[in-house]
N, C-alpha and C positions, 0 to 999 in steps of 0.2 A: 312400198318403198322399203329397202333394207335400212336397218338402223345404222347410223354412222356415229362412231364414238368421237366426240370432240375432245381434244387434249385439255387437261385440267388447267394448264397455264396458257393464258392468251392475253393479248393486248387489244383493247378497243379504244379508239380515240373518242374521248368525251371532252370537248373543248371547255376550259382551257387546259385540262390535265389528263394524264393517262392513269387509268385504274386497272389493276391486275387482279384477276380472280385467284383465290387461294384454295385451300383444301375444301373439298366438297363436304358440306354438313347436312344438306337437305335437298331433295329433288333429284333430277337426273340430267345428264349432259348428252342425251340422245335426241336426234331429230326424229320425232315420232311420225307415223305413217298417215295421220289424218290431218287434212287441211281444215281449219276451223276459223270462225270469225265471230265477232261481236260488234253490234252497231256502236257508233260514237256515243259516249255517255253511259254505256252499260258495262259494268264490270263482271268478271267471271272468276270464281275461286275454285281451287283444286286441292283436295286433301293430299297431304304429304306427311310422312313420318320422318323425323330427324334421324339420320343414319349415324350421327356422331354428336358428342357434346362439344361445345366450343363457343367462340365469340363470332357471330355473324357480322361481316363488314361489307358484303357486296351481294347483290342479287342480279341474276342474268336470265333473260328470256329470249328465245329464238323467234324473230319476226320474219314472217313469210315474205317472199319476193312479191306477192300480190298486194302487200299492205299499202294502204293509202292514208292511214292515220298520221297526224302531224306531231302528236305527243303521246308517248306511252308511259303510263304509271304502273309500277310493279311494287307489290308489298307482301308482307307476311302477317297473317292473322292468327291469334290464339283460337283453339277450338272452344266452343261455348259449353262443352260438356254434354251436349245433346246431339252431336254429329253435324254441327253447322259452324261456320265462322263466327267469331265473337268480336273481341276488341282488336283493332288495328295495332300491331306492335311496332311496325316500321314500314316506311315506303320511300321510294325515290322515283325520279322521272327522267326521261331523255327526250329531247326535242331538237331536230327531228330524229326518229329512230333510223337505224340502218336496216334496209330491207334485205331479205335473203341471208341474214347473218345473226349471230348472237350479239345481243346488246347488254353490256355490263354496266350496272348502276351502283355507285358507292352509296351506302346507307350508314346511319348512325350505328355504332357498335351495339349488338344485342346478344345477350347470353341465351343459348338454346340448349335443350337437353335431349340426349339420345333416347329414341323410343317414344318421344312425345309427339302427338298429332298436332300439326299446324295446317294452315291453308295458304297456298301461294295464289295471289290474286293479280289479275291483269286488267288494265283499262286503257282504251284508246280514245282520244278526242280529236275532233276536226273531221275525221272520216272513219269508216270501219277499220277495226284492227284485225289483221289476219295473222294467225300463229299456227302452231302444230300441237296436236295432242293425240290420244289413242283411245280406242274403245276396248282394249284388251285387259285393262287393269281392274282390280276389285275395289278401287277407291271411288269416291264420289266427286261430282262437280256441281256447281250451281251458279246461277246468275244473280246479280243484285236486283232487288225489286224496283229500284229507280233506273231510268234510262236517260237521265239528264245530269249525270255526275260530271263534275269538273276536276275531281281528284278522288282517290279512294276514301270512302266514308270511315269515320272513326269507329263506328259500330255498324257491323254488317246487318243488312236486312235481306232475307232470302226471297228470291223470285222463283224462276223455273229450276227444277232439279233434275240431274241425270245421274243414276247410280253407278254407271260404268264408263263415263267419259273422262278417262285419265289413263296414265299420267300426262301432264302437260310438259312440253319441252322448256323447262325452266329449272333453275336451281339457286341455292344460296351457298356462298363460300365464306371462309374466314379462317380462323386459327383453331387448331385442335386443343383440347384440354377441358378441364372443368370450367364451364362458363360461369360468370358472375351471377348473383341473384338478380332478378328483374321483377318489378312490381307491375301487374296489370289490374286495373280497377274497373269494375262493371257495376252500374253505369258510371259515367264520368261526371255526372251532376244529378242533383235531386231537386225536384220542384214539388212542393206540397199543396200549392194552390190556396184558395180561400179557406180559412179555419177560424171558427168562432173564438174570440179572445177568452183565454182561460180554459179552453178545452184541448184535449190532446188528439192529434191526428192519427190515422192509421199508420202503422210502421212501414218504412221502406228500408230495403237492404242494399248495402254495398258489398260486393264480393271481391276480396283481394286474392289474387292468384300469383304464386311465385312461378313465373314462366321462364326463369333462368335455370342455370345448371348447378347451382350450389345453394346451401342453406341461407335463408333470409333471416336476419336478426332484426326483430321489431322492438324498438326501444320505447315507443309511445304512440298512442292514438288519442287525439283530442280535438276539441272544438275551439275555434277562435273567431274573431270578427265582431262587427258592430252589435249583433244581436245573438251572440253565442248562447246566452242564458235562455233563449226561446227554443233551443234545440237540445236534445239529449241523445246520447249514443250508448249502446251496450254491445260488446263484441265477444267473440269466442276465439280471438287470435292468440296463439301462443307466443312466447318470446322468441322461439325459433321455429321457422316454417320451412320444411324440406322442399327441394325442387319439385315442382308440379303440385304442391299442396295448396289448399284454399282455406280461407276462413271468412266469416261473415261479421259485418258491423251493421246493427239495426239502429235506425235513426227515427226519432219522432219529433213532431213540431207542436209546441204549446205557446202560441203567441201571447205576449204580455201586454200588447198594445195594438191598435189598428195600424193599417198601412203595410208597406213592403218590409219584410224582415229577412235579413241575410246573415249567413255565417259560413265558415269553412271547416270541413272535416279534414284533418291532416294525419298522415301516416309517416312517422319518422323511423328510418331503418338504415341498413347498410347497402341499399341498392342505389344505382345511379338515379339522380333526380330527386333524391330525398330532401325535404319531405314531399311526398305526393299528396295532392289535394283534390277534394271534391267540393265544388261550390254548392251551398244549400240556400234555398229560398222558399218563402211562403208569404201569405198575406193575412194579416189579422183583420177580422171583420167583427162588427157588433150587431149584425143582422142575421136572423134566421127565420125559417118558416117551419111551423109545426103542423103536421098532417095527422088527422085522426080518421079512422074509418070503421065501419061495422064489419063484424065477422061474416065471411061468405056463407050464404044460405042456399047455394045452388046444388047441394048434394055432393057426396064424394068426400074423400079425405083431403084436408088442406094441410100442407106442410110449410107454407110460407106465403109471403106477398112480395110482389115486385112493384117498385115505385118508378113511374115514368115522369120525366120533366121536359118542358120545352119553353121557348120564349115566344112562340106563336100558338094560337089556338089550333089544336089538331096536329101540332108538330112535335109531340112528345117522343122522346127516346128513352131507353132504359137508363135510369140513374143508379139504382142499387137494388139488390135483393135484401129486403129488410128482415127476413126470417119470419117466424110464426109470432108476430106481434101485431098490434092494432094502432100503432102510432110510430111516427118517424120525424126526426128533427133534421131539416136540411140546413147545414151550416155553410154551404157553398154558394150562397146567394150574394148578389152585388147590389149596392145602394142604387135606387132609382130605376131598377129593372122590374118588369112584370113577368111572372112565371105562371105556367099552366101545368097541372098535375093530373095524372090518372094512376089508379092502382089495379093490379090484377092478382088473382089467387093462383097458387101453384100446388100441384099434388101429383100422385102417381098417374093420374089420367091426363096430365098436361097442364096447360095454362088457360085460365078463364078469359073471357072477354074483359074489356076495360070497364072500370067504374065510371060514374059521371065525372066530367072534367071540373076541376077546381082551379080557381085563379087566385094568385097572391101578388099584391103590389108592395114591393120593398120601398120604404121611404127613402127619399133622396138624402144625401149627407148634409 
């Protein structure tokens, strides 16, 4: 099929209001030559590089005349830095979509930057979604790992990948100019799980990305909430972060008492939605299991030991790689639970068979 240029200005009736597409910022307005579909509940994302900086206010997708989906969701994802979609930046939906036509969806204003890679994502529910794309592009496409979605996920999880199935007949429009700064946080929450009272957890990292079109001014990063003293943060974020820039905040959990402990990590800046927040949670426990084992005597070089744990005999799975040590303290046990453990040795020759099974009964609270 020959490509047909769709005018940049159009009107699509979205009850109860009319939305007009504005200047093209990302994607394309061509009806591509390949008819494509995704089953209900499975999303597909397509790489796209912003052609201009500005404020995105609308997304449009061409829905094929064969379409039977009852609701279409369309959104924009940030790239995760490794060539896959990451955090969902904005999405909208239309129900029912208009088949054989462009469907324009108003979205919350979002600053995007020229030359930055994003991902345009579509999802149909109710029935399969039919749309148009191409196999002539050098960009990538991929499906979501889930096929039971009811809206676009806040964090993308990759399913099947296609290196050349793009571009999709979809675009984003808005107003030209240097877009405002925009904060994207990955992940959106941190859970530390059980942690022995008075001991410090392994660190977890929150990545802040300025996905907007101008400099982000960061005035403070801090902790608040009921158990803020149980958490600590250390960051390398500058006071000014340029468009497309990233910085890291490392959080640890040191419970002062037993039970559920919560706090909030907050970023105060000049972007919309400030302060942006990340909920933190963990559980303080007073129980632990200490394992001790003899050095492997099976021959060959030993570089470390793997600890396996399960709640049924013979049902152990890998808990941790303990390193070249002969003891390990498991702080992640729950009161009243029985645990089973095995240990294996590792080295250049691979992994040994398991040790004898050990059982530990954690006292009830």
